[in-house]
C-alpha positions as CSV (number, residue, x, y, z in Angstrom):
1,X,105.5,93.1,121.8
2,X,108.8,92.4,123.6
3,X,107.7,90.8,126.9
4,X,104.8,88.8,128.3
5,X,102.8,89.3,131.5
6,X,101.4,86.1,133.1
7,X,99.9,84.0,130.3
8,X,100.0,86.7,127.7
9,X,101.7,85.6,124.5
10,X,103.9,88.3,123.1
11,X,103.7,89.3,119.5
12,X,107.0,89.7,117.6
13,X,108.9,92.7,119.0
14,X,108.2,96.0,117.3
15,X,111.3,97.3,115.6
16,X,111.3,100.6,117.4
17,X,114.2,102.8,116.5
18,X,113.6,105.6,119.0
19,X,111.1,107.3,121.2
20,X,109.7,109.4,118.3
21,X,108.9,106.2,116.4
22,X,107.3,104.6,119.4
23,X,105.0,107.6,119.8
24,X,104.1,107.4,116.1
25,X,103.4,103.7,116.3
26,X,102.0,103.5,119.8
27,X,98.6,102.2,118.6
28,X,100.3,98.9,117.9
29,X,100.9,98.4,121.6
30,X,98.5,95.8,123.1
31,X,97.2,94.9,126.6
32,X,95.5,92.0,128.1
33,X,94.1,90.7,131.5
34,X,96.8,90.1,134.1
35,X,97.0,86.3,134.4
36,X,95.6,85.4,131.1
37,X,92.2,84.9,129.4
38,X,90.9,82.0,131.5
39,X,89.2,83.0,134.7
40,X,88.0,81.0,137.7
41,X,84.5,81.3,139.1
42,X,84.4,83.5,142.2
43,X,87.7,85.4,141.5
44,X,88.0,89.2,141.5
45,X,88.4,90.3,137.9
46,X,91.9,91.5,137.1
47,X,93.2,94.7,135.7
48,X,94.4,95.0,132.1
49,X,98.1,95.3,131.7
50,X,100.4,96.2,128.8
51,X,102.0,93.3,127.0
52,X,105.2,95.3,127.1
53,X,105.0,97.5,130.2
54,X,108.6,98.7,130.0
55,X,108.2,100.0,126.5
56,X,104.8,101.7,127.2
57,X,106.3,103.4,130.3
58,X,108.9,105.2,128.3
59,X,106.2,107.4,126.7
60,X,103.3,107.2,129.1
61,X,103.6,108.9,132.5
62,X,101.1,106.6,134.2
63,X,100.9,103.2,132.4
64,X,98.0,101.9,134.6
65,X,95.0,101.0,132.4
66,X,91.6,101.9,133.7
67,X,89.7,98.6,133.4
68,X,85.9,97.8,133.2
69,X,84.4,94.3,133.2
70,X,81.1,93.2,131.8
71,X,79.2,89.9,132.0
72,X,77.3,88.2,129.2
73,X,74.3,90.6,129.7
74,X,76.8,93.5,129.4
75,X,76.2,94.4,133.1
76,X,79.3,95.9,134.7
77,X,80.8,93.6,137.3
78,X,83.8,93.3,139.5
79,X,83.8,89.6,140.3
80,X,83.3,86.5,138.2
81,X,80.2,85.2,139.9
82,X,79.1,82.9,137.1
83,X,80.9,80.8,134.5
84,X,80.8,81.8,130.9
85,X,82.1,84.8,128.9
86,X,83.3,88.1,130.4
87,X,84.3,91.2,128.5
88,X,87.2,93.4,129.6
89,X,87.4,96.9,128.3
90,X,90.3,99.4,128.8
91,X,91.0,103.0,127.8
92,X,94.7,103.1,128.0
93,X,96.7,106.4,128.1
94,X,98.5,107.3,124.9
95,X,101.2,109.8,124.3
96,X,99.4,111.2,121.2
97,X,95.8,111.4,120.2
98,X,92.8,109.8,121.9
99,X,93.1,107.0,124.5
100,X,93.9,103.6,123.1
101,X,90.7,101.5,123.3
102,X,90.7,97.7,123.4
103,X,88.3,95.1,124.6
104,X,88.6,91.4,124.8
105,X,86.7,88.2,125.7
106,X,87.7,85.9,128.6
107,X,86.2,82.6,129.6
108,X,85.4,81.9,133.2
109,X,85.3,78.2,134.3
110,X,84.3,76.5,137.5
111,X,87.1,76.0,140.1
112,X,87.0,72.3,139.7
113,X,87.4,72.3,135.9
114,X,90.5,70.6,134.7
115,X,91.6,72.3,131.5
116,X,93.8,69.5,130.4
117,X,90.9,67.0,130.7
118,X,88.8,69.3,128.6
119,X,91.6,69.6,126.0
120,X,92.1,65.8,126.0
121,X,88.4,65.3,125.3
122,X,88.4,67.9,122.6
123,X,91.2,66.3,120.6
124,X,90.6,62.6,121.6
125,X,91.6,60.1,119.0
126,X,93.2,62.5,116.5
127,X,96.8,61.6,117.1
128,X,97.0,59.4,120.2
129,X,97.2,56.1,118.3
130,X,100.0,57.3,116.0
131,X,102.1,59.4,118.4
132,X,101.2,59.4,122.1
133,X,103.9,61.9,122.9
134,X,102.7,64.3,120.2
135,X,99.2,64.0,121.5
136,X,100.2,65.1,125.0
137,X,102.1,68.0,123.5
138,X,99.0,69.0,121.5
139,X,97.0,69.0,124.7
140,X,99.5,71.3,126.4
141,X,99.5,73.6,123.4
142,X,95.7,73.8,123.3
143,X,95.5,74.7,127.0
144,X,98.2,77.3,126.5
145,X,96.2,78.8,123.6
146,X,93.1,79.0,125.7
147,X,94.9,80.8,128.5
148,X,97.0,83.1,126.4
149,X,94.8,84.4,123.6
150,X,91.4,85.8,123.2
151,X,90.7,83.5,120.2
152,X,91.5,80.6,122.5
153,X,89.2,81.8,125.3
154,X,86.4,82.2,122.8
155,X,87.0,78.6,121.6
156,X,87.0,77.3,125.2
157,X,83.8,79.2,126.0
158,X,82.1,77.7,122.9
159,X,83.3,74.1,123.8
160,X,81.9,74.5,127.3
161,X,78.7,76.2,126.3
162,X,75.4,74.4,126.8
163,X,74.3,75.5,123.4
164,X,77.3,74.1,121.6
165,X,76.2,72.7,118.2
166,X,76.5,68.9,117.8
167,X,77.9,69.0,114.3
168,X,81.0,70.6,112.8
169,X,81.5,74.4,113.1
170,X,82.6,76.6,110.3
171,X,86.1,78.0,110.6
172,X,85.7,81.5,112.1
173,X,82.1,81.0,113.2
174,X,82.9,81.4,117.0
175,X,85.1,84.4,116.3
176,X,82.4,86.1,114.1
177,X,79.8,85.6,116.8
178,X,82.2,87.0,119.4
179,X,82.8,90.0,117.2
180,X,79.1,90.7,117.1
181,X,79.0,90.6,120.9
182,X,81.7,93.2,120.9
183,X,79.8,95.4,118.5
184,X,76.9,95.3,121.0
185,X,79.2,96.2,123.9
186,X,80.7,99.0,121.9
187,X,77.2,100.4,121.2
188,X,76.6,100.4,124.9
189,X,79.8,102.1,125.8
190,X,79.2,104.7,123.1
191,X,75.7,105.4,124.4
192,X,74.1,104.0,121.2
193,X,72.3,101.0,122.7
194,X,69.0,102.8,123.0
195,X,69.1,103.9,119.4
196,X,67.2,101.6,117.0
197,X,69.3,99.2,114.9
198,X,69.5,99.7,111.1
199,X,68.9,96.8,108.8
200,X,69.3,97.1,105.0
201,X,68.0,94.0,103.2
202,X,66.9,93.3,99.6
203,X,63.4,94.4,98.5
204,X,61.0,92.2,96.5
205,X,60.8,93.3,92.9
206,X,57.4,94.5,91.7
207,X,57.9,93.8,88.0
208,X,59.7,91.1,86.0
209,X,62.4,89.0,87.7
210,X,66.0,89.8,86.9
211,X,68.4,87.3,85.4
212,X,70.0,84.8,87.8
213,X,73.0,82.6,87.4
214,X,71.5,79.5,85.8
215,X,72.1,76.6,83.5
216,X,70.6,76.8,80.0
217,X,71.6,75.7,76.4
218,X,74.8,77.2,75.2
219,X,72.9,78.5,72.2
220,X,71.4,81.2,74.5
221,X,74.9,82.7,74.7
222,X,77.4,84.0,72.1
223,X,79.8,81.1,72.8
224,X,80.2,78.1,70.6
225,X,81.1,74.7,71.9
226,X,84.5,74.9,70.1
227,X,85.2,78.2,71.9
228,X,84.3,76.7,75.3
229,X,86.6,73.7,74.6
230,X,89.4,76.1,73.8
231,X,88.9,77.9,77.1
232,X,88.7,74.7,79.1
233,X,91.9,73.4,77.4
234,X,93.7,76.6,78.5
235,X,92.4,76.1,82.1
236,X,93.6,72.4,82.1
237,X,97.0,73.6,80.8
238,X,97.2,76.2,83.5
239,X,96.4,73.7,86.3
240,X,98.7,71.1,84.9
241,X,101.6,73.6,85.0
242,X,100.9,75.2,88.3
243,X,99.1,72.5,90.3
244,X,97.3,75.3,92.2
245,X,93.7,74.3,92.9
246,X,91.1,76.7,91.4
247,X,87.6,77.0,90.2
248,X,86.0,79.2,87.6
249,X,82.6,80.2,86.4
250,X,82.0,82.1,83.1
251,X,78.4,83.3,82.4
252,X,76.7,85.5,79.9
253,X,73.3,87.1,80.6
254,X,73.4,84.8,83.7
255,X,73.6,81.6,81.6
256,X,76.6,79.4,82.7
257,X,79.0,79.1,79.8
258,X,81.6,77.1,81.7
259,X,81.8,76.0,85.4
260,X,84.7,73.9,86.4
261,X,87.0,73.1,89.3
262,X,90.6,71.9,89.1
263,X,92.6,70.0,91.7
264,X,91.9,68.8,95.2
265,X,91.7,70.7,98.5
266,X,91.7,69.1,101.9
267,X,91.4,65.7,100.3
268,X,88.3,66.6,98.2
269,X,87.9,67.4,94.6
270,X,87.5,71.1,93.9
271,X,84.2,72.2,92.4
272,X,82.6,75.5,91.7
273,X,81.0,75.2,95.1
274,X,84.3,74.8,97.0
275,X,85.0,77.8,99.3
276,X,88.4,79.4,98.7
277,X,90.1,82.6,99.7
278,X,88.9,86.1,98.9
279,X,91.6,88.4,100.2
280,X,91.0,91.8,98.5
281,X,88.3,90.3,96.3
282,X,86.2,90.8,99.4
283,X,86.2,94.5,98.6
284,X,83.3,94.2,96.1
285,X,81.2,92.5,98.8
286,X,81.9,95.2,101.3
287,X,81.1,97.8,98.6
288,X,77.8,96.1,98.0
289,X,77.0,96.1,101.7
290,X,77.8,99.8,101.9
291,X,75.6,100.4,98.8
292,X,72.6,98.9,100.6
293,X,72.9,101.4,103.4
294,X,73.4,104.3,101.0
295,X,70.4,103.2,99.0
296,X,68.1,103.2,102.1
297,X,69.3,106.6,103.1
298,X,71.0,105.5,106.3
299,X,74.2,107.2,105.3
300,X,75.8,109.1,102.4
301,X,78.8,108.1,100.3
302,X,80.4,111.6,100.7
303,X,79.8,112.2,104.4
304,X,82.6,111.9,106.9
305,X,83.2,108.6,108.6
306,X,83.8,110.6,111.7
307,X,80.0,111.1,111.9
308,X,80.0,107.5,113.2
309,X,83.5,106.9,114.6
310,X,84.3,109.6,117.2
311,X,88.0,109.2,117.0
312,X,87.8,110.6,113.5
313,X,85.4,113.4,114.2
314,X,88.1,116.0,113.9
315,X,88.7,119.0,111.6
316,X,91.5,117.2,109.8
317,X,89.2,114.4,108.9
318,X,86.4,116.4,107.3
319,X,87.4,114.9,103.9
320,X,87.8,111.4,105.3
321,X,84.5,110.2,103.8
322,X,83.2,106.8,103.0
323,X,84.2,107.4,99.4
324,X,87.7,108.4,100.4
325,X,88.0,105.2,102.4
326,X,86.9,102.9,99.6
327,X,89.0,104.6,96.9
328,X,92.1,104.4,99.1
329,X,92.6,108.1,99.7
330,X,92.6,108.3,103.5
331,X,96.1,109.6,103.9
332,X,96.5,107.2,106.9
333,X,99.7,105.1,106.9
334,X,98.6,101.5,107.6
335,X,101.5,99.3,106.3
336,X,100.7,96.0,104.7
337,X,102.8,94.2,107.3
338,X,100.5,95.5,110.0
339,X,97.4,94.8,107.9
340,X,98.4,91.2,107.5
341,X,99.4,90.8,111.2
342,X,96.2,92.4,112.4
343,X,93.5,91.2,109.9
344,X,90.3,93.3,110.4
345,X,87.6,90.6,110.0
346,X,86.7,90.3,113.7
347,X,88.7,93.2,115.3
348,X,85.7,95.3,116.4
349,X,87.9,97.9,118.1
350,X,90.4,98.3,115.2
351,X,89.7,102.0,114.5
352,X,91.4,102.9,117.8
353,X,94.7,101.5,116.4
354,X,94.1,103.3,113.1
355,X,93.5,106.6,115.0
356,X,97.1,106.4,116.2
357,X,98.6,105.7,112.8
358,X,100.7,108.3,111.0
359,X,98.8,110.8,108.7
360,X,100.9,111.2,105.5
361,X,98.6,113.6,103.6
362,X,95.2,115.2,103.8
363,X,92.3,112.8,103.0
364,X,91.4,113.0,99.3
365,X,94.7,114.5,98.1
366,X,96.5,111.3,97.1
367,X,95.7,107.6,96.4
368,X,97.5,104.6,97.7
369,X,96.0,101.2,97.5
370,X,95.4,99.5,100.9
371,X,92.8,98.3,103.4
372,X,92.6,101.0,106.1
373,X,89.6,102.9,104.6
374,X,87.6,99.7,104.2
375,X,88.3,98.9,107.8
376,X,86.9,102.2,109.0
377,X,83.9,101.8,106.7
378,X,82.9,98.4,108.1
379,X,83.4,99.6,111.7
380,X,81.0,102.4,111.1
381,X,78.4,100.1,109.5
382,X,78.7,97.7,112.5
383,X,77.6,100.4,114.9
384,X,74.5,101.0,112.8
385,X,73.6,97.3,112.3
386,X,74.6,96.0,115.7
387,X,76.5,93.1,114.2
388,X,79.9,92.2,113.0
389,X,80.0,93.3,109.3
390,X,80.4,89.8,107.9
391,X,77.7,88.4,110.3
392,X,75.4,91.2,108.9
393,X,76.4,90.5,105.3
394,X,75.6,86.8,105.6
395,X,72.1,87.6,107.1
396,X,71.2,90.6,105.1
397,X,72.8,90.2,101.7
398,X,74.3,86.7,101.1
399,X,71.4,84.5,102.3
400,X,68.6,86.3,100.2
401,X,70.7,85.7,97.1
402,X,70.9,82.0,97.7
403,X,74.6,82.1,98.4
404,X,75.7,79.3,100.7
405,X,78.7,77.4,102.0
406,X,80.8,80.4,102.9
407,X,83.3,80.8,105.6
408,X,83.1,83.9,107.9
409,X,85.4,86.8,107.2
410,X,85.8,86.0,103.6
411,X,88.0,83.0,104.4
412,X,85.9,80.9,102.0
413,X,83.8,81.9,99.0
414,X,83.1,79.8,96.0
415,X,83.3,80.5,92.3
416,X,79.6,80.0,91.9
417,X,79.0,82.4,94.8
418,X,81.3,85.0,93.2
419,X,79.5,84.6,89.9
420,X,76.2,85.3,91.5
421,X,77.6,88.6,92.8
422,X,78.8,89.3,89.3
423,X,75.4,88.7,87.8
424,X,73.8,91.0,90.5
425,X,76.2,93.8,89.5
426,X,75.6,93.3,85.8
427,X,71.8,93.5,86.6
428,X,72.3,96.9,88.2
429,X,71.6,95.8,91.7
430,X,68.9,93.2,91.0
431,X,68.9,89.4,91.2
432,X,65.9,87.2,90.6
433,X,63.0,88.5,92.6
434,X,65.2,90.8,94.7
435,X,66.4,94.4,94.3
436,X,69.5,94.8,96.5
437,X,69.8,98.5,95.5
438,X,68.5,100.8,92.8
439,X,70.2,101.5,89.5
440,X,71.0,105.0,90.7
441,X,73.0,103.5,93.6
442,X,74.5,100.9,91.3
443,X,75.8,103.8,89.1
444,X,77.2,105.5,92.2
445,X,79.5,102.6,93.1
446,X,80.9,101.9,89.6
447,X,84.4,103.2,88.7
448,X,84.1,106.9,87.9
449,X,86.3,110.0,87.8
450,X,87.3,111.1,91.3
451,X,88.1,114.7,90.3
452,X,84.5,116.0,91.2
453,X,85.0,114.7,94.7
454,X,88.8,115.0,95.1
455,X,90.2,117.6,92.7
456,X,93.8,116.3,93.2
457,X,93.0,112.8,92.1
458,X,92.9,112.4,88.3
459,X,91.8,108.8,88.1
460,X,88.8,106.6,88.1
461,X,87.8,104.3,90.9
462,X,84.6,102.8,92.4
463,X,83.4,101.5,95.7
464,X,85.0,98.1,95.9
465,X,85.3,98.1,92.1
466,X,87.9,99.3,89.7
467,X,88.7,99.2,86.0
468,X,89.0,95.7,84.5
469,X,89.4,96.6,80.8
470,X,92.7,94.7,80.8
471,X,90.8,91.5,81.5
472,X,87.5,91.8,79.5
473,X,87.8,94.8,77.4
474,X,86.7,98.5,77.5
475,X,84.0,99.3,80.1
476,X,84.8,96.2,82.2
477,X,85.1,96.5,86.0
478,X,85.7,94.2,88.9
479,X,88.3,93.4,91.6
480,X,90.9,90.7,92.4
481,X,92.6,89.4,95.5
482,X,96.2,88.7,96.4
483,X,95.4,85.0,96.4
484,X,94.5,85.1,92.7
485,X,90.7,85.2,93.2
486,X,89.1,87.5,90.5
487,X,85.7,88.9,89.6
488,X,85.4,90.7,86.2
489,X,82.2,92.0,84.5
490,X,81.8,93.3,81.0
491,X,78.4,95.1,80.9
492,X,78.3,95.6,77.1
493,X,78.9,91.9,76.4
494,X,76.8,90.9,79.5
495,X,79.7,88.8,80.6
496,X,80.8,87.7,84.1
497,X,84.1,85.8,84.9
498,X,84.5,84.6,88.5
499,X,87.6,82.6,89.6
500,X,88.7,81.5,93.1
501,X,91.9,80.1,94.3
502,X,94.1,80.1,97.4
503,X,97.3,81.2,95.8
504,X,98.8,82.6,92.5
505,X,100.9,79.5,91.8
506,X,103.3,79.4,88.9
507,X,103.0,81.9,86.1
508,X,99.7,83.3,87.3
509,X,99.8,86.5,85.3
510,X,100.8,84.7,82.1
511,X,98.0,82.2,82.3
512,X,95.4,84.6,83.5
513,X,96.1,87.0,80.6
514,X,96.0,84.1,78.1
515,X,92.7,82.9,79.5
516,X,91.1,86.4,79.4
517,X,92.3,86.9,75.9
518,X,90.6,83.7,74.9
519,X,87.3,84.8,76.5
520,X,87.5,88.2,74.8
521,X,88.2,86.6,71.4
522,X,85.2,84.3,71.9
523,X,82.7,87.2,72.3
524,X,84.3,89.2,69.5
525,X,84.1,86.6,66.8
């Protein structure tokens, strides 16, 4: 946005060419509480105002934003009687389409609280001894962040909370918990709070346990020690050339063939248990989460997302199904620049922005890889579950599988964790004593021809999964991320390859392809 109101920090200005483009991109406009995100006990709660009121006023007759405030119990209030979190909700007028819905968390502190003193205590000792001036600047920056951003207000509320944990907090933990609160507020505002919550968790297997990721003699696999040494030599060569930290797990029938980390991260040696970025390699996890709801009959893969998100319950969106969302056939223009600037992990109200995005074609008539359909899918699941999608995933899917040491929002996932997901998929939805979903549902999410569902799309695609034959040979499937993280599964050879990293580094494609060629050669000999 171009200008700031009070303590609101402006985003980079939108490159708006004319009024027509502003109308088309109006969903990118934002608003926030007048005066900032830190409230004082006893004050009247402020109105929400546009970050860029002059620009909004050029296409909206009355730019005033009807504002509602809620306390921590989601009771509607007008004054900040108690300290703690308050939630502001606005339905702003828009030139096209539905109102623009946004909600945000603010932190109310007692009148006598000195924010600088709180900031000093929070960062005490980190830089004072080395650079007193820099330490004072860091204090000012932290106070400014609390006042000017929702993320900062959430952090401040957590720091002041009586239930603050004594130990270290995972990066993203507070934001994930805040997102779950917004899901509950959203259910209330949509009149869903009296409807029972839906929970889809793994079921105990009645028969023999399925394979798990495990250590066993190499003789239980098709790999020889010489072949494993050759693969490890290639990995060492890759790291020596790129110096990009990474970890990899290769398993066959669940038996670990190779598990190795390379480099250091945050001063510690990388292991197969080191959390690293997922980026789009999160899509298989989101696909698995959706599969559990499908398997339990809570929704159908080919029903409209608009059945759950009212902004998309329109005649033009009848083909905007969950399948269309996950195979990237929404027809909604959501540019990568916007996707990166507004990551969806904890943006509970994100579909309101998407509802104002340009429609380029009818859903299901064309394919263009992106993230917009996945965002709509998780926003729908959140309303059923009553939790932020990642919060629910950790509780309902990740924990039962023994997966641990993850960072909320897919910001940290280890090679060993990813390999467990690979083994689960190879087992057709089973892992150890658990059945996550049936073989029928497993088959429904694998890459398949889209023509029976979308006659104009002559291609194969799955739910969070796509063809990976270029990596592990015919019949293989999986997904990668822009950071270089990769999951690939060859069902015929019972093979799983899981690699995590935070960046491509030098010659990524060259070394990846050489590595995969070595793995393929090993199972073919």
